[in-house]
C-alpha positions in Angstrom: -88.0 56.6 -47.0 -87.6 55.4 -50.7 -84.8 58.0 -50.8 -82.7 57.1 -48.3 -83.8 53.9 -49.7 -82.6 53.9 -53.1 -78.9 55.9 -51.3 -79.0 52.3 -49.8 -78.6 50.9 -53.3 -76.3 53.3 -54.6 -74.0 52.1 -51.9 -74.7 48.7 -53.3 -75.2 47.6 -50.3 -78.7 45.0 -50.6 -76.7 41.8 -50.2 -74.5 43.1 -47.3 -75.4 40.7 -44.7 -75.8 42.3 -41.1 -77.2 41.7 -37.4 -77.3 43.8 -35.0 -73.1 44.8 -33.9 -72.5 45.5 -37.2 -75.8 47.8 -38.6 -74.4 51.1 -36.7 -72.4 52.2 -38.9 -74.3 52.3 -41.9 -78.1 53.3 -40.0 -75.9 56.6 -39.6 -76.1 56.9 -43.1 -78.9 56.2 -43.9 -79.6 58.2 -40.9 -81.9 56.2 -39.2 -80.5 54.6 -36.6 -82.9 54.2 -34.0 -85.7 52.7 -36.3 -82.6 50.2 -38.2 -81.3 49.3 -34.7 -85.2 48.3 -33.7 -86.1 46.1 -36.8 -82.3 44.5 -36.9 -83.3 43.6 -33.1 -86.6 42.2 -34.3 -85.7 40.8 -37.5 -83.1 38.2 -35.2 -85.9 36.8 -33.5 -86.8 35.8 -36.7 -83.8 35.1 -38.1 -79.5 35.2 -37.8 -79.0 37.1 -41.0 -80.6 39.8 -43.1 -80.1 42.8 -45.4 -80.0 45.8 -45.7 -83.3 45.2 -47.8 -84.2 43.1 -45.6 -84.2 45.6 -43.2 -85.6 48.7 -45.0 -89.4 46.5 -45.9 -88.8 45.7 -42.2 -88.7 49.9 -41.5 -91.2 50.5 -44.8 -94.0 48.0 -42.9 -93.9 49.0 -39.1 -94.2 52.5 -39.5 -95.4 54.3 -42.7 -96.8 57.8 -41.8 -94.0 60.6 -41.9 -94.1 63.1 -38.0 -96.4 65.3 -39.3 -99.2 62.7 -40.5 -98.3 60.6 -36.8 -98.7 64.0 -35.4 -102.5 65.2 -36.7 -103.2 60.8 -35.9 -102.5 61.2 -32.1 -104.0 64.5 -32.2 -107.1 63.4 -34.3 -108.4 60.8 -31.6 -106.7 62.8 -28.3 -109.8 65.0 -29.2 -111.9 61.4 -29.4 -110.3 60.6 -26.0 -111.6 63.5 -25.2 -114.7 64.4 -26.3 -115.5 60.7 -25.1 -114.5 61.1 -21.3 -116.8 64.3 -21.2 -119.7 62.1 -22.6 -119.3 58.9 -20.6 -121.1 59.9 -17.7 -123.9 62.1 -19.7 -124.0 59.0 -21.2 -124.3 56.7 -18.5 -126.9 58.8 -16.4 -129.1 58.4 -19.0 -128.4 55.0 -19.1 -129.1 54.0 -15.9 -132.2 56.5 -15.6 -133.9 53.7 -18.5 -133.9 51.7 -15.4 -132.9 48.5 -16.7 -129.5 47.6 -15.0 -128.1 45.4 -17.8 -128.5 48.0 -20.6 -126.7 50.4 -18.0 -124.2 47.7 -18.5 -124.1 47.3 -21.4 -123.5 50.8 -22.3 -120.9 50.6 -19.0 -119.2 48.3 -21.6 -119.1 50.8 -24.6 -117.8 53.2 -23.0 -115.5 52.0 -21.7 -114.1 50.3 -25.4 -114.7 53.1 -26.9 -112.0 55.1 -24.0 -109.8 52.2 -24.7 -110.0 52.4 -28.4 -109.1 56.0 -28.8 -106.8 56.2 -25.6 -104.3 53.6 -27.6 -104.6 55.3 -30.7 -103.8 58.7 -29.1 -100.7 57.0 -27.5 -99.2 54.8 -30.4 -99.8 57.8 -33.1 -97.5 60.2 -30.3 -95.2 58.3 -29.2 -91.6 58.2 -30.8 -90.7 54.7 -32.2 -89.0 52.6 -30.2 -90.2 48.5 -29.5 -93.6 49.9 -27.7 -94.5 52.2 -29.9 -95.0 48.5 -31.1 -96.3 47.5 -28.0 -99.4 50.0 -29.3 -99.4 49.4 -32.3 -101.1 45.8 -31.1 -103.4 47.7 -28.3 -104.4 49.6 -31.4 -105.4 48.3 -33.1 -106.6 44.9 -30.3 -109.1 48.0 -29.6 -110.4 48.5 -33.3 -112.0 44.5 -32.3 -113.1 45.7 -28.4 -115.5 49.0 -29.1 -117.1 46.8 -32.0 -118.0 44.7 -29.7 -118.7 47.2 -26.7 -121.0 48.8 -29.5 -123.0 45.7 -30.2 -123.2 45.0 -26.0 -125.8 47.6 -25.1 -128.3 46.4 -27.3 -127.7 42.9 -27.0 -128.2 43.5 -23.5 -131.3 46.1 -24.3 -133.3 45.4 -26.6 -132.1 42.5 -29.0 -132.6 41.0 -24.7 -133.4 37.7 -25.2 -131.8 33.7 -27.0 -131.2 35.8 -29.9 -129.3 38.8 -28.1 -127.5 36.3 -26.2 -126.1 34.4 -29.5 -125.5 37.6 -31.6 -123.7 39.2 -28.5 -122.0 35.7 -27.4 -120.3 35.4 -31.2 -119.3 38.9 -31.7 -117.3 38.1 -28.3 -115.8 35.8 -29.8 -114.8 37.1 -33.2 -113.4 39.9 -31.1 -111.4 37.9 -28.7 -110.1 35.7 -31.9 -108.9 39.1 -33.9 -107.4 40.6 -30.3 -105.7 37.0 -30.3 -104.3 37.1 -33.6 -103.0 40.8 -33.9 -101.1 39.8 -30.6 -99.4 36.9 -32.2 -98.8 37.7 -35.2 -98.5 41.1 -34.7 -100.0 44.6 -35.7 -99.7 44.6 -38.8 -99.4 40.3 -40.0 -102.0 40.0 -42.8 -104.0 43.6 -42.0 -106.6 42.8 -44.9 -107.6 39.8 -43.0 -108.2 42.2 -40.2 -109.9 44.3 -41.9 -111.8 41.8 -43.8 -112.8 40.8 -40.0 -113.5 45.0 -38.8 -116.2 44.7 -41.3 -117.6 41.4 -40.9 -118.7 42.1 -37.2 -119.2 45.2 -37.8 -122.4 44.5 -40.4 -123.3 41.4 -38.2 -126.3 43.0 -37.1 -127.7 42.3 -39.5 -129.1 39.0 -39.3 -131.4 40.8 -36.1 -132.3 44.1 -38.3 -136.2 43.2 -38.3 -136.2 42.3 -33.9 -134.2 45.2 -33.6 -135.7 47.4 -35.7 -138.8 47.2 -33.9 -137.8 47.4 -30.8 -135.6 50.6 -30.9 -136.7 54.0 -31.5 -136.0 55.0 -35.9 -133.5 58.1 -34.6 -131.8 54.9 -32.6 -131.8 53.1 -35.8 -130.5 56.1 -38.6 -127.5 56.7 -35.7 -126.2 52.9 -35.8 -127.1 52.6 -39.8 -125.0 56.0 -39.9 -121.7 54.7 -38.2 -121.4 52.1 -40.1 -121.4 53.9 -43.4 -119.4 56.0 -41.7 -116.6 53.2 -40.9 -117.0 51.8 -44.1 -116.4 54.7 -45.7 -113.0 54.7 -44.6 -112.0 52.3 -45.1 -111.1 53.3 -48.6 -108.6 55.6 -47.4 -107.6 53.4 -44.7 -106.1 50.5 -47.4 -104.6 53.6 -49.6 -101.1 53.5 -48.1 -100.1 55.3 -51.1 -101.9 58.9 -50.1 -100.4 61.2 -47.7 -102.8 61.6 -44.7 -104.8 59.1 -45.7 -105.1 57.4 -41.7 -105.7 60.6 -40.3 -109.5 60.5 -43.2 -109.5 57.8 -42.1 -110.0 58.9 -38.0 -111.8 61.4 -38.8 -114.6 58.7 -41.0 -113.9 56.6 -37.3 -114.5 59.5 -35.1 -117.5 60.0 -36.9 -118.7 56.2 -36.7 -117.9 56.8 -32.9 -120.1 59.4 -32.1 -123.1 58.4 -34.3 -123.1 55.1 -32.7 -122.0 56.9 -29.1 -126.2 59.1 -29.9 -127.6 55.5 -31.0 -126.9 54.5 -27.1 -127.9 57.6 -25.8 -131.4 57.7 -27.9 -132.4 55.1 -27.2 -131.7 56.1 -23.2 -133.6 59.0 -23.3 -136.6 56.9 -25.5 -139.4 56.0 -23.6 -139.5 52.6 -26.2 -140.2 50.2 -23.5 
């Protein structure tokens, strides 16, 4: 991408003004016709005139993953989707056997948001670079908010059931809805660091109730919860290093680890004898 951008500079196109009608010939020169036409369309929605530099920057902001990286990204979360589909019936059966309808509903919400995240991520990374890929990107990023809230749900409806649990549940779901609205209205890449800060803030909000939670769940459940949070947080180190090849794939591996830990957190509580 950078080499092609430099080739544009060599042709002295930096200050040429483009419209979708005139972008085609230049697009063929740099070999990114589909991406450039799409970005011209997206830029046109913001303003009527734009330069070749604007287009290159728009492409770089939207898709900076190589084809090999996208294949790795889609396969990694495709595996997560398959594992989630296999593990969901086991989890729901165990939650139902516990005898708490509220906890069983919470476990179902967790499972649903987990499957949504991995389905959205797999489709987004596997989809070719078209306008629909942008829509899938919004779904992919929004699903992170939903999974975080979904992970809280079985514990706020189960071991933290009561006023404290309801307050935490309402707060995290309110933040999740705000996050989804932010992604939908402003676009999937609008202020990504702000979104990441919100992800982390939501994820570690449980600290305010760590004592009552620790006294209400088995030690194994608590350890799985903490391990999941550490995995997600550790993955952020790679998520923000966009200049490192396959950084997003490594981020996916940490996400898989975090989800697996939280899956076992829900499962160990469901199968425990703690009241």
